N, C-alpha and C positions, 0 to 999 in steps of 0.2 A: 434417306432422311427427308422429312417433309420440309418444304420451303417455309421460311418465316413469313407470317402474315403481317400485312400493314395494319395500322389502327383503323377502326371502322369508319372514322370521319375523314380519312384520306384515301385517295385512289388515283391511279394514273389516268389522265384524260388527254385527249388531243385538242389543242387550242389553235384557232385560226389567227393568223397575223396579217396585217394590212400589206397590200402590194405596194412597194415603194416606187417602182418604175413601170410605166405603161407604154414605153416606146416599142418600136418594131423589134421583134426578136431576131430576125435574120432576113437577108435579102432573098427575094424569090426568083431572081434571074441569074443564079450562079452558073448554070450550064451555058447560057448564052454568052456570058462574060468569058468563060473558059474557051469557047469555040472562037470568039473574036480576038483572042489573044490578050484580053485585059488582065487575065490571071495566068501567070506563067507556069505554075505547077500546082499539083494537088495539095502540096504543103501550104501554099498560100491560102487555099480555101479553108483548110483546117484551122490555120492561125487566125484568119479573119472572121470565122464564124462565131457568133455569140449565141449561147444557149441560156435561157432563163425560164422561170416558172410561167405557166400559162394561166389564164383566167384572172380572177380578182385577187387571188392570194399567191404569194411567192412561196410560202412554206407553211408547214404545220409542225408543231413541236409537242413532245410529250412532257407534260408538267404534272405536278401534284395538285389535285383539286381539293377545295375545302368542303365540297358537298358531294353527294352521290349522284347528282344530276350532271351528266356530261355537258349539257347545254350551257351551264353556268361558267364553264371554263373559257368560253369565248367572251365573257364579260370581265368582271373584276374579282370574282371569288377564287383567287389563286393563292395557294400557299407556296412561298419561296423559302429557301433555307435561311435561317437566322441563327445567331448565337447569343450568348449571355450578355454581350456588351451592347446589344441593341435595346432600344427603349420603345415603349408603347405610348402613343399620344393621340390627340385629336387635332384635326386640321381646323385652324381658326379662319384662314382666308387663303385665296389663291389669286395671285397676280402674275399673269403671263406664265413663265416657266418656273416661277418661285412660289413655294407654299410656306405659310407660317404655321408651325405646329407647336402646340403646348403639350409637353409630356405630363404624365400622371403625377410627377413630383413637382410640377409647376415650372420647369425649365422651358424656355422658348427656343425654338430652332428655326433657322431659315433653311428650307430644304428644296432640293431638286427631286425629280421623279426618275426612278430607274428606267432605262431605255426599254427593257423588256416589257414593262407595264404599259408604256406609251405605244408600243408596237402591236398590242392586242387588237384584234378586229372587233369593234363594238359600234353600236349605233350612237353612243354618247359623244357629245362634243368634247368633253374633257374627262380625262381618266381619274382625276382627283378633284373633289369638291369640298366646300366647307361642311364640317360635320363628320367627315370620314374618320374612322378609327384606323390608324396606320402604325406600322413598325418602322422605326427610323434607325439608320446607322449614323450615330452622332459623329460630327467632326467639328471640333471647337475652333479650328484654325481657319477653315473655309466653309464651303456649303455642305450641309449634311445631306443624306440621301434617304428618300422614302423607298424601302425595300419591299414592303407588303401593304396591301389594302385589304382590311378585314371585310367580310361579307356585311352588307348593309341590312339593317332591320326595317328601314323605311326610307323613302326618298320623296321629295317634292319635285316633280318633273313637269315640263311643258314641251311642246313641239316648237322647234326653231329651225327654219330652213330644212325641214324634212328629217331632222335628226332629234334625238332625245337631249334636251337641255336639263340636266339635273341641277336644280337651284341650290338645294341643301340636302344632306343625308342624315339619317338617324335621328329624326325629330320625334318627340313624344306628342307635341301639340302643334297645331297650325293656327296662329292668331290672324284671322282675316280682318284687316283694318279697312273700314270704309269711312267716308266723311258725310255728315249730315248736310253740309253745304261747303262750297268753295274748296274743291270741286263738288258737284252734286252727287247724290247717292246713286250708285249703279248696282241694283240688286242682281242683275244678270251676271255680273262679274263675281259677285259673292257666290252665286249658284255654281259657277264653274270651279271655284276653289273648293266648294263643298263636294263636288263630284270627284275631284282629284283626291281629297282627303279620304273619301269612302273607298276609292280604288286602291290606294296605297297604305291604308290602315293607319292614318294619322288622325288623332282626335281634334276636331275643329272647335275654335272659339270665335264667335263673331263679335267684333268690336266696332261700334259706330262712334266715331270721334267727332269733335267739334259740335257737340249738342248744345253748347252755349249760344250758337248762332241761330237757332230755330226754337220753336215751341215743341217740346218733347211729345206733346199729344199727337203731332203729325206722324210720329214713328210707331204709334201703338199698334196699328194694323199689321205693319211689316214685322215688327218684333214679335207680335202674337203668333204669326204664322210659323216663324222659325222656332219659337219656344215650344209650340205644340208638337213640333217634329223632334223635340229632344235636344236641340242645339242650345248651348249656353250663349246668351247675348249680353254684352256689356255696353252701357252707354257712358262714354268718357268725354273729358275735355282736358287736354294738356294745358290749356290756358288757365282754367279755374281750379284744376285738380280734382274735378268730379270723377269718381270711379277709379282713381289711380290706386288707392289702397287695395281695392278688391282685385284689380288687375295684377298688382304685385303679388298678392297671395295666390293667384291662379297660375303664375309662371315660375314661382320659386321651386328650387330643387328639381327642375325638369329642363329639357332642351326644347325650346319653343321657337319656331320659325315665324317671323312677322312679315306678312305679305299683303300687298294691296297696290292700287294704282298710285302714281306720283301725286304728291301734294296732299294726301289724306292725313299726314301727320305721324307717320311711323317713327321717324327719328325723334320727333318732339315727344311722343309718348315714352320712348326709351329714356330720353333725358329727364322726363318727369319721374320715371321709376328710380333712376340713379343719376342725380344732377351732375356728378363728377365725370360722367361719360363725355359730355361736351360734343355730341355728334352734330355735324353740320346740318342745318335746316335751310329751306328755301321758301320763298313766297309764291303763292299761286298767281298766275297771270290774270290780270283784270280783263284782258282782251278775249281770251279763249277759255278761261276758267279751267286751265290745266296747270298741273304742277311741273316743276323742273326736276331733273334727275340729280339729286344731291348724293345719293348712295350709288356707287358705280359697280360694286361687287359685294356678294354675300359675305358676311363676316360674323363669326361667333363672338359674342361679348360675354365674358364671365360676370355673374351677378354676385354681390356680396352675400346674399342670402343663400347662395348655392345654385348650381345649374347654369345654363346659358340661354341667352336669347340670340336669335339670328336676324340681324338687320339685312334685308334683301333689297335689291334695286326695285324701283317702282315699275309696275307692269300695266300698260294701258290696254293690251289685248292678250288674253291668256288662252292660247291654243292647247287643247287637251292632248295628252300623250297616252297611247296604249288604251284608248277607249273608243269602241266602235258605236255607230248609231244605234244598233240593236241592244247595246248594254246600258244606255243612258237611263231608260225607265227603271231598270232594276237597281241602279245606283242612287236614285232619288227616293228618299224615305217615304214621301207622300204618294208616289206612284207605285211603289214596290208591291203593296198588297193587292193591286188590281191587275197587274200585267199578265198574270197567268189565268185570269178569268175571262179573257177575250175569246171570241168565237174562233179566230184564226191564230194558230200558234206562232206565226211570224208577223203578227200585227204590230205596226209601227205607231198605232194610236193617233193617227193624224187623219187619214182619209177612209179608213176601213169601216165597214158596218159592224154592228153588234160589238162595239168596243167598250169594255168595262171601264177603261180609263176616261174616255170621253163622257160616259154616263156619270161617272163620279164627279167630273168637272161640272156638268150640267146640274147635278144635285147639290153642289156646294161642298162636297166632301173633299175636293182638291181645290186649292186656291187657283183662281183663273190666271193670276200673274205668273205663278210657278209653272202652270201648264204652257203659257206663252213662252217662258224661258226654255222649257223642254223642247218645244217645236223649233225654236231658233237654234238651239244647240244641235239637234238632229239634222237640221238643214245644213248647218256648217260642216258636219261630219260626213255627210253623204257625198260621194264623188260626182 
């Protein structure tokens, strides 16, 4: 009789787990100790010897993968056994070892994470992040347990101490917030967020806040460049209410991550969208023109009109994750049409001859500031 086949979306895979102990496995001078009389019998040697796994991993386990790709098993796409009493929900926020989850029926749970998930070998700093879809084993008397993390459709990530720092998962839009003044506008930081949105398949929206502090004519050139590339650009003021209605219509019924440097007014914009939120806001320092960190962890905030916005901590430096120097040109919409027209296939578009990208910059077909941003990003990514 033929063996019963598993469903096509599940398969057995071998997943790596982190090594928990890196101490010395065994002593190397057991023979010398035996001859000198430090060890009285061979039984003492056997009892005193410790044997553990070698290398970076102590073990590998067979688990049921959610995808057909075995490499995903070492990440988070792992299916674990669940039963009918478990509930499906979305992670609102993560604080240390505790996660706050809202179930699909609106019930809130304070959850811990199953040890098996925390033991998986992964480049990520945290196994669960805001925005994750999870399966929870409810416990109404104490702490509930996250038993499964569903595969992510998108994620906003950066590099932090050489590891992947996933800021938020499963976003439809990335609202890149910058300020026209106090602190000053940083187009290069906007470009880095745009690169990440292109890499991870998140639709970006550029929001320039605090436009009441300057003459809007000063922004026409920059706004025109981004608009010509197909990016949606909003000019807003949380103080006067300018552009708030259009912003509200842009984020409703979706899951939108709000990102930008400290002090640009991310929390103020969310308070303007829904005044009852009452998010804490801070003032920009007059000495160094920098904002203070008032948001310490990413958190999903349900909207009355439907959907979620994700208030994220302010970021002063955004180091790209999983993007190499050779990939930057192809991820920038204005450089992309020219990267394959260069004389050399490995052209980095900086010092090479017969470079179609540099020719386009010289002819005004590529904005010079955007090209300068490209050169700076490539320089930062090269070893």
